[in-house]
C-alpha positions in Angstrom: 55.2 48.6 90.7 58.5 48.9 89.0 57.9 46.0 86.8 54.6 47.4 85.7 56.3 50.6 85.0 59.0 49.2 83.2 56.8 47.2 81.1 54.4 50.5 80.2 57.5 52.3 79.4 58.9 49.5 77.4 55.3 49.3 75.6 55.2 53.1 75.0 59.0 53.2 73.2 57.6 50.2 71.1 54.7 52.7 69.8 56.7 55.7 69.3 59.1 53.4 67.1 56.4 52.3 64.8 56.7 53.2 61.3 53.8 54.2 59.2 53.4 52.1 56.1 50.1 53.2 54.8 46.8 54.8 55.5 43.7 53.1 54.4 39.9 54.3 53.9 36.9 52.3 53.6 33.8 53.5 52.1 30.1 51.8 52.3 26.9 53.2 51.2 24.1 50.7 52.6 20.6 50.2 53.7 19.6 48.2 56.9 20.5 48.5 60.6 24.2 47.5 61.4 23.5 47.3 65.0 20.7 45.0 64.7 21.7 42.7 61.9 25.2 40.7 60.9 24.3 42.0 57.1 23.4 44.7 55.2 22.7 45.8 51.4 25.2 48.0 49.7 23.5 50.6 47.6 24.4 50.9 44.0 25.9 53.9 42.5 29.1 55.6 41.2 32.1 56.6 43.6 34.3 59.2 42.9 37.8 59.3 44.7 39.9 62.6 45.3 43.6 63.0 46.5 44.4 66.7 47.2 41.4 67.6 44.4 43.2 65.3 41.8 40.6 62.8 40.7 42.6 59.4 41.0 39.8 56.5 40.9 36.2 56.0 39.8 34.2 53.0 40.7 30.4 51.6 39.9 29.4 50.0 43.0 26.9 47.0 42.7 23.8 46.3 44.5 24.7 43.4 47.1 24.8 42.4 50.8 27.9 42.5 52.9 28.7 41.5 56.8 28.8 43.5 59.5 31.8 42.6 61.3 33.6 42.8 64.8 32.3 44.6 68.2 32.7 48.1 66.7 30.1 47.0 63.5 32.1 47.5 60.9 30.2 47.7 57.2 31.8 45.2 54.8 33.6 47.7 52.1 32.3 48.8 48.6 35.1 51.0 48.0 38.6 50.1 49.6 41.4 53.4 48.8 44.8 52.5 50.6 47.0 55.8 50.3 49.7 53.4 48.5 47.3 53.4 45.5 46.8 57.4 45.3 49.5 57.4 42.7 52.3 60.8 42.4 49.3 63.0 43.8 50.3 61.9 47.3 52.0 64.4 49.2 54.6 63.7 51.7 52.9 65.0 54.9 49.3 66.6 55.3 46.7 65.3 52.5 42.9 65.7 51.8 41.0 62.6 50.6 37.5 63.2 49.0 34.9 60.5 48.1 32.1 61.5 45.9 29.0 59.1 45.8 26.0 59.2 43.5 23.3 56.8 44.1 22.0 55.3 41.1 18.3 55.9 42.9 18.2 59.6 43.8 15.1 59.6 45.7 15.6 56.5 48.2 17.2 57.3 51.3 20.3 55.5 52.6 23.1 55.1 55.3 27.2 55.6 54.9 29.9 54.7 56.6 33.6 56.1 56.0 36.2 54.2 58.2 40.3 55.0 58.1 43.2 53.4 60.0 46.8 53.6 59.8 49.0 51.0 58.9 52.1 50.2 61.0 54.8 47.8 60.7 54.5 46.8 64.1 51.7 44.4 65.7 49.9 45.3 68.5 48.4 42.4 70.5 45.6 43.1 73.2 44.1 40.7 76.3 40.2 40.7 75.4 39.4 38.4 78.1 40.8 35.5 80.2 42.9 33.3 77.2 41.7 35.9 74.3 44.1 38.1 72.5 43.7 40.0 69.6 46.6 41.4 67.3 46.5 44.3 64.9 49.0 46.4 63.1 46.7 49.3 62.6 45.9 52.5 64.7 44.3 55.5 64.8 41.3 54.0 63.5 38.0 56.1 63.1 34.7 56.1 61.8 32.6 58.8 60.2 28.6 57.6 60.0 25.9 59.7 58.0 22.4 58.5 58.3 19.3 59.1 55.9 21.1 60.7 53.3 19.3 61.0 49.9 21.1 61.9 46.5 24.9 62.9 46.3 27.1 62.4 49.3 30.6 63.8 49.9 32.8 62.4 52.6 36.0 64.8 53.3 39.1 63.8 55.6 42.6 65.2 56.2 45.4 62.7 56.9 49.1 62.5 57.1 51.5 60.3 54.8 54.9 60.9 55.7 56.0 57.3 53.9 55.1 59.2 50.5 57.6 60.5 48.1 58.3 63.9 48.0 58.8 64.2 44.3 60.5 67.6 42.7 57.4 69.1 41.0 55.5 68.7 44.0 56.6 72.3 44.7 56.0 73.8 41.6 53.9 76.9 41.2 50.0 76.1 41.4 47.8 76.2 38.8 44.7 78.1 39.2 43.7 79.4 35.5 44.6 78.0 32.2 45.6 80.3 29.0 44.5 79.3 25.3 48.5 78.4 25.3 48.3 76.2 28.1 45.2 74.6 26.6 47.0 74.0 23.3 50.2 73.0 25.1 48.1 70.4 26.9 46.3 69.2 23.5 49.7 68.6 21.9 50.8 66.4 25.0 47.9 64.2 24.3 48.6 63.8 21.2 52.3 63.2 21.5 51.7 60.3 23.9 49.6 58.7 20.9 52.4 58.8 18.8 54.7 56.7 21.1 52.9 53.9 19.9 55.1 52.9 16.7 58.4 51.2 16.1 61.1 51.2 17.5 58.8 52.0 20.5 61.8 53.6 22.3 59.6 56.4 23.8 56.9 54.0 25.0 59.5 52.0 26.6 61.2 54.9 28.4 57.6 55.8 29.5 57.1 52.4 31.1 60.2 52.4 32.8 59.2 55.4 34.7 55.4 54.4 35.0 54.3 54.6 38.5 51.4 52.0 38.8 50.1 51.1 42.2 49.4 47.4 42.6 51.2 46.3 39.2 54.6 45.5 38.7 56.1 45.8 35.0 58.5 43.2 33.7 60.1 45.9 31.2 62.6 43.7 30.3 59.9 40.9 29.6 58.0 43.1 27.5 60.8 43.8 25.5 62.1 40.6 24.8 58.5 39.2 23.9 57.9 42.0 21.6 54.4 42.9 22.9 54.1 46.0 21.1 55.6 45.1 18.0 52.9 41.8 17.6 50.3 44.3 18.4 51.3 46.9 15.9 51.8 44.1 13.2 48.4 43.1 13.9 47.1 46.6 13.1 46.7 48.1 16.5 46.8 51.7 16.8 45.8 54.3 19.5 44.1 57.4 18.6 43.5 60.6 20.9 40.6 62.4 22.0 39.7 65.2 19.7 41.0 68.6 21.0 37.3 69.9 21.1 36.0 66.8 23.4 38.8 67.3 26.0 37.9 68.4 29.3 40.7 70.3 31.5 40.5 69.8 35.6 42.4 72.6 37.3 43.1 71.5 41.1 44.5 74.4 42.6 47.6 72.5 43.0 50.6 72.1 39.9 48.7 69.1 38.6 45.7 69.7 35.7 43.9 66.5 34.6 43.4 66.1 31.2 40.6 63.9 30.3 37.7 63.3 27.7 34.1 64.6 28.1 33.0 61.3 26.3 34.8 58.3 27.6 38.6 57.4 27.3 40.8 59.6 26.4 42.7 57.0 23.7 40.7 54.6 22.0 42.0 51.7 19.7 39.9 49.2 17.6 39.1 46.1 19.5 39.0 44.2 16.0 42.5 44.5 15.9 43.1 42.9 19.2 41.6 39.7 17.5 43.8 39.6 14.8 46.8 38.7 17.7 47.8 35.0 18.3 47.4 33.8 21.8 45.6 35.1 24.7 48.4 35.6 26.7 49.8 38.1 24.0 46.4 40.2 23.7 46.0 40.2 27.9 49.6 41.3 28.2 49.3 43.8 25.3 45.9 45.5 26.8 47.7 45.7 30.4 50.5 47.6 29.1 48.6 50.1 26.8 46.4 50.6 29.9 49.9 52.1 31.3 50.7 54.0 28.2 47.5 55.4 27.7 45.5 56.0 30.9 41.9 57.5 31.4 43.6 60.6 32.0 46.9 62.4 31.8 48.2 64.3 34.6 50.4 67.4 33.7 52.6 70.1 35.5 53.7 73.7 34.8 57.4 74.3 35.9 58.6 77.7 36.5 59.5 78.3 33.1 55.9 77.9 31.5 56.8 74.3 30.0 54.1 71.6 30.3 55.3 67.7 31.1 53.1 64.5 31.9 53.8 63.0 35.1 53.6 59.4 35.7 
């Protein structure tokens, strides 16, 4: 009995000391019966992901078959969202994720599943039967199943991310409305960002140095040494911002205000200029760097003095 108690105490102590590394969400709209079949069909449409009301991703979902896995009948993911990919909108502590899905066929019924799990730095092993063991570094797993949906569907869930960075501007006053002066300042920020793409590219390198791009490691020294930006500029690549009358300003109720285009990308460039760049690697490298410098949307915050700035 004492050995069993000691083992249980050791197990509980091990769980208590586990550090949370991430929180993962998996979303799938589908047709089929996962209780009776090992495969279901993903429903085509578009999914938008928001963290604390800030839009962080949009994804086109294609119709395809996916497997149904394990005893708990997990649907193969159409959209995978690790909290670590949410960028600086993620707060240390409590957060709220929202996933909005609009199916391509607004009249056809479908089911949907949202799963979540906490990823820790420790592996838990469980005996499933004689000689059978399972191991996982996930805990606090959960699922929300929605049946017989038609049209737009919204999932929301709160979660805690104590592993996130606590940035100074997270504590700026929330923005609930914009004045004309605010909009003019935001338009100026959009235009100023386009101006960084010019020799000697000092401002562009400064942005790349501080860029926070989940899943992408930038080799700033390599970018400078290879002169990717110089080669693109010499080939005629130029960057143009969306005109002020086509800008959309998204107030989130947090310090962040999202600036994006009503018609497409926030910044455009002539694809013909890329053709004049010699070498596929140079073209691909420049495209990647420009994607970081000129994202589909800018996120700006206003400090206590009323000054607006773009956050990475």
